[in-house]
C-alpha positions in Angstrom: 1.8 -13.2 -11.1 -0.8 -10.4 -11.0 0.3 -7.1 -12.5 0.7 -4.2 -10.1 -2.1 -2.2 -11.7 -4.5 -5.1 -11.5 -3.7 -5.8 -7.9 -4.3 -2.1 -7.0 -7.5 -2.2 -9.0 -8.8 -5.2 -7.0 -7.7 -3.6 -3.7 -9.5 -0.4 -4.5 -12.7 -2.4 -5.0 -12.8 -2.4 -1.2 -12.5 1.3 -0.7 -15.7 2.8 0.7 -15.0 6.2 -0.7 -15.2 4.9 -4.3 -18.6 3.4 -4.0 -20.3 6.6 -5.2 -18.5 6.3 -8.5 -21.0 4.0 -10.2 -19.9 4.8 -13.7 -17.1 2.3 -13.6 -13.5 1.8 -13.0 -11.1 2.1 -15.9 -7.5 1.7 -16.8 -5.7 4.6 -18.5 -8.8 6.8 -19.0 -12.0 8.1 -17.5 -15.4 8.6 -19.2 -16.5 12.2 -19.7 -19.6 11.6 -17.7 -19.3 12.3 -13.9 -19.2 9.3 -11.5 -16.4 7.2 -12.8 -12.7 6.8 -12.2 -9.6 5.4 -13.8 -6.1 4.3 -12.8 -3.2 5.4 -14.9 0.4 4.2 -14.5 2.7 7.2 -14.5 6.1 5.4 -14.5 8.3 3.3 -12.4 11.9 3.6 -11.3 14.7 1.9 -9.6 15.5 3.8 -6.4 18.5 1.8 -5.2 20.4 -1.4 -6.0 22.5 -3.3 -3.5 24.6 -6.4 -4.0 26.0 -8.8 -1.5 29.4 -10.5 -1.6 27.9 -13.5 -3.6 26.6 -11.2 -6.3 22.9 -11.4 -5.2 21.1 -8.2 -5.9 18.3 -6.4 -4.0 16.5 -3.8 -6.2 14.4 -1.2 -4.5 11.7 0.0 -6.8 9.0 2.7 -7.0 5.8 2.3 -9.0 3.7 5.4 -9.6 0.2 5.7 -10.7 -2.7 8.2 -10.5 -6.3 7.8 -9.7 -8.4 10.1 -11.8 -12.0 10.6 -10.7 -14.6 12.6 -12.7 -17.4 14.2 -10.7 -19.7 17.2 -10.7 -18.2 20.6 -9.9 -21.2 22.9 -10.4 -20.9 24.8 -7.1 -18.8 25.3 -4.0 -20.8 22.7 -1.9 -20.1 20.0 -4.4 -16.5 21.0 -4.9 -16.0 20.8 -1.1 -17.5 17.3 -1.1 -15.0 16.4 -3.8 -12.1 17.8 -1.8 -13.3 15.8 1.2 -13.3 12.7 -1.0 -9.6 13.4 -1.8 -8.8 13.7 1.9 -10.8 10.6 2.9 -9.3 8.5 0.2 -5.7 9.5 1.2 -6.5 8.7 4.8 -8.0 5.3 3.8 -4.8 4.4 2.0 -2.7 5.4 5.0 -5.0 3.4 7.3 -4.8 0.4 5.0 -1.0 0.7 5.0 -0.8 0.9 8.8 -3.0 -2.2 9.2 -1.1 -4.3 6.7 -4.0 -4.5 4.3 -2.4 -3.3 1.1 -1.5 -5.6 -1.8 2.1 -7.0 -1.8 4.3 -6.9 -4.9 7.9 -7.7 -4.0 10.1 -10.0 -2.0 10.0 -8.0 1.2 6.3 -7.5 2.1 7.1 -6.1 5.5 9.1 -3.2 4.0 6.6 -2.3 1.2 4.7 1.0 1.4 1.8 2.4 -0.5 0.9 6.1 -0.1 -1.5 8.5 -1.7 -0.8 12.2 -1.9 -1.3 15.4 -3.8 -5.0 15.1 -4.4 -6.3 18.0 -6.5 -8.7 19.3 -9.1 -6.7 18.3 -12.2 -9.0 19.6 -15.0 -12.2 21.5 -15.2 -14.6 21.1 -18.1 -15.1 24.1 -20.3 -18.7 24.5 -19.0 -17.6 24.2 -15.4 -20.1 21.4 -14.7 -17.6 18.6 -14.2 -14.0 18.2 -13.1 -11.3 15.6 -13.2 -9.7 15.0 -9.8 -6.3 13.4 -9.5 -4.6 11.6 -6.6 -1.1 10.3 -7.0 -0.3 6.8 -5.6 3.2 5.7 -4.9 4.3 2.1 -4.2 7.7 1.2 -2.9 8.8 -2.4 -2.9 11.9 -4.5 -3.3 12.9 -7.5 -5.5 15.7 -9.9 -4.8 17.6 -11.6 -7.5 20.0 -14.5 -6.8 23.1 -14.8 -9.0 23.3 -18.2 -10.6 26.5 -20.2 -10.3 28.6 -20.4 -13.4 
């Protein structure tokens, strides 16, 4: 089974708004040079657990990660382009979700949801020339576990 982070990484290879980031795609870090991005898991949680009369369990889970993209921030024109990238990326994720083109992780693919939100300038370099932008990605899915007979 492919890990969630790997599946998201492969899915994002098809995002047209990431093609300008020619410096590479990383896990858990970004390079200090502009033009690259990284994915960083930020935690996962169990949202809800239900159990049927036979003891079979359905676990509703949430997996969180952030996309960090480093780019130039030298003037307002470039910062506006970066903000537009954040909006376009979030819209792309929403469109992919609506079209059923997102990766699937659990046992209920029709109920899974991926969303991107809270895009923002996360960190500005001391010289003001580059910035690290963050977009939070949330994945909701479910896993079913059958109780074995004893």
